[in-house]
Phi, psi and omega in degrees: 000134182287148179290134180263102179282165178303320180293323178290326177294320177295316178300319179295321178296319178296321177298320179295317181297326183259016179057037175078015181264104181304318183296327180292330176295315179295324183269007184309135180250006181275068185292343178276353178295132180296344180265357187308312183293340183259000190299336181272006177082018179226156176286144177293153178296141178086355181296322181296321180291327177294317179298321179294321179296317179297318179297319179296316179297318180296320180291326177293319178296319179296318179296322179292324180288326183288319181077194181249167178295325180298318179298322181293316181295323178295324181289339182287332183290337186286000000 
């Protein structure tokens, strides 16, 4: 049995939604569907750059939560 990747699972859902009609997937008008951008079995353009931005934001948030050693040492005296 072939491995079902997330993109292949999305493609299978689109096939189910369109009753197995390949042309209907291409002509799909359900633009509000969360799977719409993935319906052709490929990642949308620019998705990788979005993932990198989110990763950068998360690492900045983590650094802000951790603080500095000086802040930690000041808190020990209390």
